[in-house]
C-alpha positions as CSV (number, residue, x, y, z in Angstrom):
1,M,0.0,0.0,0.0
2,A,1.4,3.5,-0.9
3,R,0.2,6.9,0.2
4,R,1.3,10.5,0.0
5,N,2.1,11.8,3.5
6,S,0.9,15.4,3.8
7,E,-1.6,17.4,5.7
8,N,-4.1,17.3,2.8
9,S,-3.2,13.7,1.9
10,T,-5.4,11.7,-0.5
11,P,-6.7,8.3,0.6
12,P,-4.1,5.6,0.6
13,I,-3.5,3.8,-2.7
14,D,-3.7,0.0,-2.3
15,A,-1.7,-2.6,-4.3
16,A,-4.5,-3.2,-6.8
17,Q,-4.8,0.5,-7.6
18,L,-1.1,0.8,-8.0
19,F,-1.0,-2.1,-10.4
20,A,-3.8,-0.4,-12.5
21,L,-1.7,2.8,-12.7
22,A,1.4,0.9,-14.0
23,P,0.9,1.8,-17.7
24,Q,0.6,5.5,-16.9
25,L,3.7,5.3,-14.7
26,R,5.7,3.7,-17.4
27,E,4.6,6.4,-19.9
28,L,5.5,9.2,-17.4
29,L,8.9,7.7,-16.6
30,K,10.2,7.2,-20.1
31,G,13.7,8.5,-20.4
32,V,13.9,9.1,-16.6
33,S,16.8,7.5,-14.8
34,Q,16.1,8.8,-11.3
35,V,13.0,9.5,-9.3
36,E,12.9,11.5,-6.0
37,L,9.8,11.1,-3.8
38,E,9.0,13.5,-1.0
39,H,6.7,12.9,1.9
40,F,6.2,9.3,0.8
41,S,5.8,6.1,2.8
42,M,5.1,2.6,1.8
43,E,3.8,-0.3,3.9
44,I,4.4,-3.5,2.0
45,G,5.3,-6.1,4.6
46,D,7.3,-8.8,2.9
47,L,6.2,-7.7,-0.6
48,D,9.0,-7.2,-3.2
49,L,7.8,-4.9,-6.0
50,F,9.6,-4.7,-9.4
51,I,8.3,-2.5,-12.3
52,P,10.1,-3.2,-15.6
53,L,10.7,0.1,-17.5
54,S,10.7,0.2,-21.3
55,G,14.2,0.6,-22.6
56,S,15.8,0.1,-19.2
57,T,18.7,-2.3,-18.6
58,P,17.3,-5.7,-17.5
59,A,18.3,-6.9,-14.1
60,P,21.3,-9.2,-14.1
61,A,20.4,-12.9,-13.9
62,A,21.3,-14.7,-10.7
63,P,24.5,-16.7,-11.1
64,T,24.1,-20.4,-11.7
65,V,25.6,-22.5,-8.8
66,P,26.8,-25.9,-9.9
67,P,25.6,-28.8,-7.8
68,A,27.9,-30.0,-5.1
69,P,29.8,-33.1,-6.1
70,V,28.6,-36.3,-4.5
71,Q,31.1,-37.4,-1.8
72,P,32.0,-41.1,-1.8
73,V,30.9,-43.0,1.4
74,V,34.0,-44.1,3.4
75,K,33.4,-47.1,5.6
76,L,35.5,-47.8,8.7
77,T,37.6,-50.9,8.1
78,D,39.9,-50.9,11.2
79,L,40.5,-49.1,14.5
80,I,43.5,-46.9,15.0
81,R,46.1,-49.0,16.7
82,E,48.0,-47.3,19.5
83,S,50.6,-48.8,21.8
84,Y,50.1,-48.7,25.6
85,A,52.8,-48.8,28.2
86,R,51.7,-49.4,31.8
87,T,53.2,-46.8,34.2
88,S,53.3,-46.7,37.9
89,S,53.0,-43.4,39.8
90,D,54.1,-42.6,43.3
91,F,51.7,-40.4,45.3
92,P,52.9,-38.6,48.5
93,G,49.6,-39.0,50.3
94,R,47.7,-42.0,51.8
95,I,44.1,-42.5,52.8
96,R,43.7,-43.0,56.5
97,E,42.4,-46.4,57.7
98,V,39.3,-46.5,59.9
99,R,38.3,-49.6,61.8
100,L,34.6,-50.5,62.2
101,G,33.3,-53.0,64.7
102,A,35.2,-54.4,67.6
103,T,35.8,-58.0,68.7
104,K,35.7,-59.2,72.3
105,S,39.5,-58.7,72.6
106,E,39.0,-55.1,71.3
107,G,36.3,-54.3,73.7
108,G,33.2,-55.2,71.7
109,S,31.2,-58.2,70.8
110,R,31.5,-58.5,67.0
111,C,32.9,-61.6,65.3
112,R,35.4,-59.4,63.5
113,S,36.3,-55.8,62.9
114,I,36.5,-54.4,59.4
115,T,39.1,-51.8,58.2
116,I,38.4,-49.5,55.3
117,G,40.7,-47.0,53.6
118,G,44.5,-47.2,53.3
119,A,44.7,-46.5,49.5
120,T,48.0,-45.2,48.1
121,A,46.9,-44.9,44.5
122,P,43.6,-44.2,42.5
123,A,41.3,-47.2,42.6
124,Y,42.4,-50.0,40.2
125,S,44.7,-47.7,38.3
126,D,47.9,-49.6,39.0
127,P,48.1,-53.4,39.1
128,A,51.1,-53.1,41.3
129,R,49.0,-51.3,43.9
130,P,45.7,-53.1,44.3
131,P,43.3,-51.8,47.0
132,V,44.7,-52.4,50.5
133,H,41.2,-53.5,51.7
134,S,38.4,-55.0,49.7
135,P,35.2,-52.8,49.3
136,V,32.7,-53.4,52.1
137,I,29.0,-53.9,51.6
138,S,26.4,-52.9,54.1
139,L,22.7,-53.8,53.8
140,D,19.9,-51.5,55.1
141,V,17.5,-52.1,57.9
142,F,14.7,-49.7,59.0
143,D,13.2,-49.5,62.5
144,M,9.7,-49.0,61.1
145,P,7.9,-50.1,58.0
146,V,8.8,-47.8,55.1
147,T,7.5,-47.4,51.6
148,L,9.7,-49.4,49.2
149,P,9.4,-50.3,45.5
150,R,7.8,-53.7,45.2
151,V,11.0,-55.2,43.7
152,L,12.7,-54.3,47.0
153,R,9.9,-55.0,49.4
154,E,9.3,-58.6,48.1
155,N,12.7,-59.5,49.5
156,V,12.0,-58.3,53.0
157,T,8.2,-58.6,53.5
158,D,8.5,-61.2,56.2
159,V,10.9,-59.2,58.3
160,I,10.0,-55.5,57.6
161,E,8.3,-55.2,61.0
162,D,11.3,-56.5,63.0
163,P,14.7,-54.8,62.6
164,A,16.6,-57.5,64.4
165,E,15.2,-60.3,62.1
166,W,15.8,-58.1,59.1
167,A,19.4,-57.6,60.1
168,K,19.8,-61.3,60.7
169,M,18.5,-62.1,57.2
170,N,20.8,-59.5,55.6
171,V,23.8,-61.3,57.2
172,K,22.9,-64.9,56.9
173,K,21.0,-64.9,53.6
174,F,22.5,-62.0,51.6
175,G,26.0,-62.0,53.1
176,A,26.2,-58.4,54.4
177,D,29.6,-57.4,55.8
178,V,27.9,-54.6,57.8
179,V,24.3,-53.7,58.7
180,T,23.0,-50.2,58.6
181,V,20.2,-49.5,61.0
182,H,18.1,-46.4,60.0
183,L,16.4,-45.0,63.0
184,T,13.7,-43.4,60.8
185,S,11.0,-43.5,63.6
186,T,12.9,-40.9,65.6
187,D,12.0,-38.2,63.1
188,P,9.9,-35.5,64.7
189,L,7.8,-35.4,61.5
190,F,7.1,-39.1,61.7
191,R,6.7,-41.0,65.0
192,D,9.1,-38.9,67.0
193,S,10.2,-42.0,68.9
194,P,12.3,-41.1,72.0
195,A,16.0,-41.9,72.2
196,S,15.2,-44.8,74.6
197,V,13.3,-46.6,71.8
198,A,16.2,-46.1,69.4
199,V,18.6,-47.4,72.0
200,K,16.5,-50.6,72.4
201,T,16.4,-51.1,68.6
202,V,20.2,-50.9,68.3
203,E,20.6,-53.2,71.3
204,D,18.3,-55.8,69.7
205,V,20.2,-55.7,66.4
206,L,23.6,-56.0,68.2
207,Q,22.3,-59.2,69.8
208,A,20.8,-60.5,66.6
209,V,24.0,-60.2,64.4
210,D,27.7,-60.1,65.1
211,V,28.9,-57.9,62.3
212,P,29.8,-54.1,62.6
213,L,26.8,-51.7,62.6
214,I,26.2,-48.3,61.0
215,I,23.6,-46.3,62.9
216,G,21.6,-43.8,60.7
217,G,19.6,-41.0,62.2
218,C,16.6,-39.0,60.9
219,G,18.3,-35.9,59.6
220,D,17.1,-33.5,62.3
221,P,20.2,-32.0,63.9
222,K,18.8,-31.7,67.4
223,K,17.0,-35.1,67.5
224,D,20.0,-36.9,66.0
225,A,22.3,-35.4,68.6
226,E,20.1,-36.7,71.4
227,V,19.7,-40.2,69.8
228,F,23.3,-40.6,68.7
229,S,24.6,-39.7,72.2
230,A,22.4,-42.2,73.9
231,V,23.2,-45.0,71.4
232,A,26.9,-44.2,71.6
233,E,26.8,-44.6,75.4
234,M,24.8,-47.8,75.3
235,A,27.1,-49.5,72.7
236,E,30.4,-48.4,74.2
237,G,33.3,-50.2,72.7
238,E,31.4,-51.7,69.7
239,R,33.0,-49.2,67.3
240,L,29.8,-48.1,65.5
241,L,29.8,-45.8,62.6
242,I,27.4,-42.9,63.5
243,N,25.6,-41.8,60.3
244,S,25.9,-38.9,60.1
245,V,27.2,-35.5,61.3
246,T,26.7,-32.4,59.2
247,L,27.5,-28.7,59.1
248,D,23.8,-28.2,60.0
249,M,24.7,-29.7,63.4
250,A,27.5,-27.2,63.7
251,E,25.0,-24.4,63.1
252,A,22.5,-25.9,65.5
253,G,25.2,-26.3,68.2
254,T,25.0,-30.1,68.5
255,L,28.1,-31.2,66.6
256,E,30.3,-31.1,69.6
257,R,27.9,-33.3,71.6
258,V,27.9,-36.0,69.0
259,A,31.6,-35.9,68.3
260,T,32.6,-36.1,71.9
261,A,30.1,-38.9,72.5
262,A,31.7,-40.9,69.7
263,R,35.2,-40.1,71.0
264,D,34.5,-41.0,74.6
265,H,32.7,-44.3,73.8
266,G,35.0,-45.4,70.9
267,H,32.9,-45.0,67.8
268,A,33.5,-43.6,64.3
269,L,31.7,-40.7,62.6
270,L,30.4,-40.3,59.1
271,A,30.8,-36.7,57.9
272,F,28.1,-36.0,55.4
273,T,28.3,-33.1,52.9
274,G,26.5,-32.4,49.6
275,L,28.8,-32.6,46.6
276,D,31.1,-29.7,47.8
277,L,34.7,-30.4,48.7
278,N,35.1,-27.1,50.5
279,N,32.3,-28.0,52.8
280,A,33.8,-31.5,53.3
281,K,37.1,-30.0,54.4
282,E,35.4,-27.5,56.7
283,L,33.4,-30.2,58.4
284,N,36.5,-32.3,58.9
285,R,38.4,-29.4,60.3
286,R,35.6,-28.9,62.9
287,L,35.6,-32.5,63.8
288,Y,39.4,-32.6,64.3
289,E,38.8,-30.4,67.4
290,Y,36.9,-33.2,69.1
291,I,37.9,-36.6,67.6
292,P,40.9,-38.2,66.1
293,A,41.1,-38.1,62.3
294,E,41.3,-42.0,62.2
295,Q,37.6,-42.1,63.4
296,I,36.2,-40.1,60.5
297,V,34.7,-41.4,57.3
298,M,33.3,-39.1,54.5
299,D,30.0,-39.2,52.6
300,L,30.3,-36.8,49.7
301,T,26.8,-37.7,48.5
302,T,25.7,-40.2,45.9
303,V,23.3,-39.1,43.1
304,A,21.2,-41.6,41.2
305,L,22.1,-42.7,37.7
306,G,20.4,-40.3,35.3
307,Y,20.1,-37.5,37.9
308,G,23.8,-36.5,38.3
309,L,25.8,-39.6,39.0
310,E,28.6,-38.3,36.8
311,Y,28.9,-35.3,39.2
312,S,29.1,-37.6,42.2
313,F,31.9,-39.5,40.4
314,T,33.8,-36.3,39.7
315,I,33.5,-35.1,43.4
316,H,34.7,-38.5,44.7
317,E,37.5,-38.7,42.2
318,R,38.7,-35.1,42.9
319,A,38.7,-35.8,46.6
320,R,40.7,-39.0,46.2
321,Y,43.3,-37.4,44.0
322,A,43.6,-34.4,46.3
323,A,44.1,-36.7,49.2
324,L,46.8,-38.8,47.4
325,M,48.5,-35.6,46.5
326,G,48.8,-34.6,50.1
327,D,45.6,-32.9,51.2
328,T,45.2,-34.5,54.6
329,E,41.7,-32.9,55.2
330,L,40.3,-35.2,52.4
331,A,42.4,-38.2,53.3
332,H,39.5,-40.2,54.7
333,P,37.8,-43.4,53.4
334,T,34.5,-42.7,51.7
335,I,31.1,-44.4,51.6
336,S,28.4,-44.4,48.9
337,A,24.7,-44.8,49.4
338,A,24.2,-46.9,46.2
339,T,20.6,-47.2,47.4
340,N,20.0,-43.7,46.3
341,A,19.7,-45.3,42.8
342,W,16.1,-46.1,43.8
343,A,15.3,-42.5,43.9
344,A,15.3,-42.6,40.1
345,R,11.8,-43.2,38.8
346,E,13.4,-45.3,36.0
347,A,14.6,-47.8,38.6
348,W,11.1,-48.8,39.8
349,M,8.2,-47.2,37.8
350,K,6.2,-49.1,35.3
351,M,7.3,-47.8,32.0
352,A,7.1,-48.6,28.3
353,P,8.1,-52.1,27.3
354,E,11.4,-51.0,25.7
355,Y,12.6,-50.0,29.2
356,G,12.5,-53.7,30.3
357,S,11.2,-55.4,33.4
358,R,11.2,-53.5,36.7
359,Q,12.5,-56.7,38.3
360,L,15.7,-56.2,36.4
361,R,15.8,-52.4,35.9
362,G,16.0,-51.5,39.6
363,P,18.9,-53.9,40.5
364,V,20.8,-52.7,37.4
365,W,20.4,-49.1,38.4
366,E,21.8,-49.8,41.9
367,T,24.6,-51.9,40.5
368,V,25.7,-49.2,38.0
369,N,25.6,-46.6,40.9
370,A,27.9,-48.8,43.0
371,L,30.3,-49.8,40.2
372,T,30.7,-46.2,39.0
373,L,31.7,-44.9,42.4
374,L,33.8,-48.0,43.1
375,L,36.1,-46.8,40.3
376,A,36.3,-43.4,42.0
377,G,37.7,-45.1,45.1
378,V,34.7,-45.5,47.4
379,D,35.4,-47.9,50.2
380,L,32.0,-48.9,51.6
381,F,28.6,-49.2,49.9
382,L,25.1,-49.0,51.4
383,M,23.0,-51.3,49.4
384,M,19.6,-53.0,49.4
385,H,18.9,-55.4,46.5
386,P,20.5,-58.9,46.8
387,A,21.1,-59.1,43.0
388,A,23.0,-55.8,43.0
389,V,25.1,-57.1,46.0
390,L,25.9,-60.4,44.2
391,T,26.9,-58.6,41.0
392,L,29.2,-56.2,42.8
393,R,30.8,-59.1,44.7
394,E,31.4,-60.9,41.4
395,I,32.9,-58.0,39.5
396,V,35.3,-56.6,42.2
397,P,37.8,-59.6,42.2
398,R,38.1,-59.2,38.4
399,L,39.2,-55.6,38.5
400,P,42.8,-56.0,39.7
401,A,43.4,-59.1,37.5
402,V,46.5,-58.8,35.3
403,G,47.5,-61.0,32.4
404,T,44.1,-62.6,31.7
405,A,43.2,-60.5,28.7
406,H,44.5,-60.9,25.2
407,P,46.1,-57.6,24.2
408,G,45.3,-58.0,20.5
409,Q,41.6,-58.3,21.3
410,I,41.2,-55.5,23.8
411,A,40.3,-53.0,21.2
412,D,37.7,-55.4,19.6
413,W,35.3,-55.5,22.5
414,V,33.0,-53.0,20.8
415,G,31.5,-53.4,17.4
416,V,30.2,-50.8,14.9
417,R,27.5,-51.5,12.4
418,L,27.8,-49.2,9.3
């Protein structure tokens, strides 16, 4: 649409009218090489308007672009062969060793104590330096019925109401090295069970099994401090792992109470932080004021496969390398809650057929979580599904094996279909 822009403007001329005036315009513009318009505006949107003038030079034709040549398809026929020379590196640092559980001769009642830590090299990186101690597996027990995915619940249905029987089954049937007792009922938002009830639960489990115990709280800084202190006093000499102490406890003013109770009654502490090495170092520094460093284990947080597991791996690996390079504030053994894999909906939800059976999917999710962080140097795993436990136990002995593979076939383990 074109119009003359003035105070006494005529009505706008639309495109149809302009087209009708084309012959008159051509006649008026004969011999004219330049036209200057004043007070003129044109609203044409995306319209391109071209008026050929008689006797004018035609617009140049667009250059012809030759078609691109067809490139031949190159198929992969072989992998690039590179030599590999095994090297051995010496690291100045060493991961501290922490003992869990105590036998009668050590002041407790366990059949044996378990030591974690002691690494002098990244996990399984140097055949000449295999792990000093084998990875340890702990199976979970809850002090109250909790909601579990069916694939987990079906293994514990008969004992879910009895923590002592649940612990006994974990040891005798599933081969747990350690049992973790989660005192979930003490949570003020759940049952708010008193410390005396928690003490009785731990005492019952100590009598039911003779393996080391990990004692988990509810996550409330004040309630956990009360419960942990009471449990530590009751189980003096048993060398429990108190799970866990946090920077929130420091803010709440309860960290000292738990740390001194663990020190005075001979227990170890699990220092929990959320994927932040600076926070891990700060928490450890605070604990050094109350308890020997040889009684501290770190939990740097495990995130489920598909929800940030690779970040958990990075944090654990960074901590291990820093410790081996001499950072004593990170030179502690670590644990991984592989059970956090069950927080992923893909591990337990009913999904499309291509995702496979939930009976298999969940254990695979937990296994992958555990194996991933095993390679980052984790020393102790909290687990739940028996199949995941069996798989981890089967794989671990194979990792340090040397001389069993055929070098010429190592690069052929993967195939590509072109």
